[in-house]
N, C-alpha and C positions, 0 to 999 in steps of 0.2 A: 222429329222433335221427342219421340219415344226413348229411340235413343240413348239423348242426350240426359235422361232422367233416369235411364237405367243406372249410365254410367256416374250420375250425381250417388246417386243409391249404395253403388256398390264403393265408389270413395267412403260419403260416410259412414258402409260398414266396416271398413277397416279398420284394426281396433290399435291401438296405439302403442307402440314400441316403447320399448328401455333405451334407444337411440340418445332421446335428448338428453335422459336421465346420466346417462356416463358420460357421452362426450362433456357436458356441462359440467361434470364432478371432476373431469380431467384440467379442462379448460382452469376450474377452480385454485386446482393443489397447484399450477406451473404458477399462476397470477399470484396465489400465494407468497410461492420461493420466491419469486422474483420483486416483488414488495419489501420480501427483508433482504437483500440484495442490494436493493436501491437506498435501504435506510442506514446500513455501512458503507456504501461508498467512498464518502467522505472520511471516514476512519480509514478505511486502506489506503487512499491517495497521501493522506495524511500521514501513515506510517510507511509506504513506496508507492510510486507509481504503477509501478508493473502491475499491484496489487488491487491498486484502484481501478485500471484499467480491465483485469482479469471481472472484478467483481460485477464490472458498467457492461461489459459485456455479456457477461451470462444473463443478467437481467432485464435486458433488451429481448435476448434470444428466445426466454423464457416467457415475459409480455408477450414477443410476436407469435409462439411455436401455439398460447392458446387461443388467440384471434382465428390462426392456421386451420387447427385443430375442431375451430366450428363452422371453419367457413368451406373448407374442402378434405375432412377427413379419408385418409388414403393409410394404405399399410405404409408407404414411406415416409410419411407424416408421424403414424405410430413409432415406425422402426428411426425416426431422429429423436422423438423425444424418449423413448428409452435407451437411448446411446449416450444422446448427452448429458440427460441427468446422470449417467452411471459413472460417465467420468466427472461430473464435478461429484460427487458422492466417491469415488477414487479420491480426488484431490483434497479432501475434508478429509479423508480420514487418514490419509499419507501426513496430512497438516499437524494430526492431533496425535499419530502414533511415532515415527520417526523422521518426521521433519523436511519440509520441501527441498529442493536441491538448490534452490535461488531463494533470491530475495535476502532483507533483513536478518530474518529468521533462520539461517543456512543451517539445515538438519536439525534445528531445535524445535522440539515438538511446543503445540500453542494450546493452549488451555481451551477447555469446552466452557460455550458460553449457549446460555436458555435460546438466543435468537437465531445460530445455527445446527440446535439439536431440533427444532420445531422445524427448520428449512430442510434435512435430510428425512426427516419424519414424511414431510408432504411429497418429496422428491421420489421415497422410496415409494409411498402408496400411487404416485404417477407410473412410476414404474413397472408397479403389480398391473393397475391396469390396463397401462399400453398394450405388457406381457401375455394379458388377457383375452386382449381383445385380437391379436395377431393370432394365439394359438385355437381361436374359439370365434371367429368372426361370428357367428349366429348369435353372439351372446347381444351385439347392439340391435338386432332383427326380433328377442323375445318379447312376445304382447304383453301388456302388463294391463290390469285393469284399471278401465277405464271409471274417471274418478269425475266428479264437477269440476268447475274451473276455479277453486277455491283450494281444493286437492292437488290439483294440478300444479297449481302453482305452488305451493308449498313444497311437493316434492322436487320439482324443476330447482328450489331454491336451498332446500338443505344441505346440501353436502358444500355450496357456496356460503354460508350461513354460517355451517361449525366452523368452515377454513378462516372467515373474515374475523371470528369469535376467540380463535385460539390465537390466529397472530397476532390480532389488534393486542389482547393479551398480553400475551410475550410483548412483543414489541413498547409496550405502555410500561413496564418496567423494564426494558433494556436500554430505552432513551431516557428514564430517568438514574440509570447507571452508568458505568464508565463506555459503555457501547451505543450510545445517543448523544446528542447536543449537548445536555448537561455535564455528561463525562469530558468532551471533548471541548469544553466551556473550561471547565478544571484543570485539563490537559492545557489549554491557553496559558491559562494565569499561570503554572507549573513553568512554562516555558520562558512568559514573561519574567518570572523571577531567576530564572538560569543567569549565570554569570554571560555576561556581555549584549546583553537585553535590555536594558536600562537605555536612559539618557546621560547628558552630561551636559551642563551648559548652555543647556537647549537644544543641543545635537544629541540624534540618534550614539548610541555608542558603538552599534556595527550597521553598515549602511548595504544595502543589497543592490545587485547592477544585472541588467539584463532584462529581457521580455518576459514576463509570465503566463504565455499563449502555453496550452497543452501541447505537449511536445509531437511530432511526428514521425510515423511510421521508422524512418532515417536516423532523426534523433535519437531516437529509444535503441535505434543499434548502433549507433556512435556511441551512446554514451556507457553502453554493454562495452562495445570494444574500449573505452578508457580505461574501464575496470578492470576489463582482462591481460590489458597491457602493462597498465601499474603492477598489477600483482606479480604477477610475470618476473617485472626488474627489481621489482620488491624482495624477491627471492635471496638475492646478494646478503641483504643486512637485517636479516633477521636476527645475527649474532648484531651486538649496538657496540662492539667495537670495528667491525667491517667498517659502520656508517663511520666514525673518526676516521679513519686510514683513509676513507675517500673524502675528507676535507668536508664530513660535517662538524662542525665544530663551534656554533654560537649556541649555546646552550638558553631554549626559553622553557622555564616550568611553570604548570599551571594544571590545579587539578586532579593531580596523579598522572598528569600528562606530562612527558619531557618533548619537544618540539628541538628537532637538531635540526638548523639550518643548514644550507650549504653555504661557508664562509670563502672559496676560492673566487679567484676572476675568470675561471669559464661561464662566459658570458651564456652557454647552453642550458645551466640551470634557471635560468628565466625564460615565464612563459610556459605555455602545456605539453611539459617534454617528459613522458613515461619515461625515456631513457635517462634522463637526470632530471630527477623529481627535485625541487626546488628546497621539501624540508623533508624529513623525517618523524611522524609520530609517535611514542613509544610510552605503553602505560606501564609506570616506575613504580618501584614500592610495593610491587605483590609479593607477599609475603611467602619466600623459600624460592624464589621463581629471580630469573635475570630478567630485565625488561623485556616485556613483548612489542614486537612490532604491530601497530591498528593501522597504520595507511601512510599516508604521501599529503602534503599540500604544497601545491603549484603554487607557485606569488609571481605576478607580471610584472613588468619595468613601471617607474613609476610612470603616473599618467596616461597609460596603457589600457584599454580594455579587456579584458580577459575572452578568449574567444567558449560562446557558447554550443559547445558544440554537440550535447545532448537538449538543448534547446531550454525550458524551466527547468528541467531535472537536474542543468547545471550551471546558475548562475552562481555570479561569484560575491563575493563579499569584502569587505574594509574594514579595519576597523578604529574607532576615535585614538590620537594623540593626545594626550594631556600632560603639562608640568606639573609633577607633583613630587615636594622634598630635593627638587632640582634635578628631577631626572625625564628625561620621555617617561611615560608611563600611557599602556593598555588601556583604557578605560574601563572598567567594568569584573577587568580582573586583576589591577593590579602588576600587571607584569612591567616589568623596568626592563630599557632598554638600555642601549649603550649612548655616552654621550652625558654632554648636561644640557641644564636649561635655564633660563631665567622667565619665572613668571611674570616680571613683572612685562616683557615686551613679550612673550609666548602669545601666538595664535593657535587654537588647536588644528589638529588637521587630518586626514585619515591617511592609515597608510595604502600599500599599491594593493592592487584585489589580490585575491587568494580564494584557492577554490580548494576544499578538501575532496580526496576519494582513499574511501579505507577499504580496504579488503579484506577484513574479517566482520560477523555479524554486527550492526552497528544499531544503535538507537535512530529511527527517521532515515535510516536507508546509506548506500553508499556514498553520499555527495550530504549528509549533515552535516550544518551546521553547529549542532550539539556540543557542546565542549566542558558540559556539566560533570560535574562527579560522580554521578548518578550513572551516566551516558560512557563512562569510562567503565567505572563498574561492569554493570551491563556488558558489554563488551571482551573484558577478560573474563568473566565469567564463560560466556558465549568458549570460547578462545580455550579454558583450559577443558570444556564438556570435551571436547572435540580429541583432546588428547590422549 
């Protein structure tokens, strides 16, 4: 019994160490960075599915790492935190300096924002903390002055409180601007005013088809392969005269774009066939420049559902045909089709299903349905910047 008392006294006499303060600070830094990444996930999903998946993965990874470093701190865990966050920072720096080699902003630097700067600061601090513990593990075991209960609690929550305060302040400003729900809502309003996104006679001007479930890994790979195959196939049509010579002679113009549709008898040009795309899309009216090839549009046969090879990434769409001025017309765009119509007996109907595949940096991603003038202009600027 006396031995037990001695042991208890020794345990009680053991001075507190810096371990809980340091590990708590590292966990707080990781949680703060994760919170910022979670906050912008939907914005990046809206921009590009691959971007959204990347942000979702790193947000969860940072959150899980915070729990892990508190539960089982070890050298492998510290190395994981150091290297993982270093990779995230490297990707960030590339996206803000030379541009990423993939995605809608291909090789085009993004603007620096308040949220991402705070995230990088937190990650740099986390890397520094991990490196310090890896270099001198004894830092965690350094004794600290014993304080009362209130002092101990204050010391433990000091860094987490600072991280929460700074992150919350910047996130509040970000959420009130274009990076948050308010900005996304205004962006949605802009999309609603985009040609083809309204309604006519109680029917939407554009109808979407296919599943909206998150794409599987196989579907993401298939979508990437479709972009690659389309890009390779379109290389022969950089000169618009080559497209006319190949049978793309049915011309439809809208918002600075020219759709050249295959107008021959070969059935291979219908459906999802990268070797024989149904339509080619060029940017026209570019000052002192020939038409610029932006991508392809695949058109299914009437009554056939387009294959969703990329899951929700590759949803097909159809446009509402109305009768205006005695001509079949694409609602929302005012584009007149061939033939005539009688308004007295005309019934509005939808075109065959279509799928865009853009092979240049395009707002909304490589399968975007945005045919606005601003989207065309943005794509043209991206192309000209690379020349």
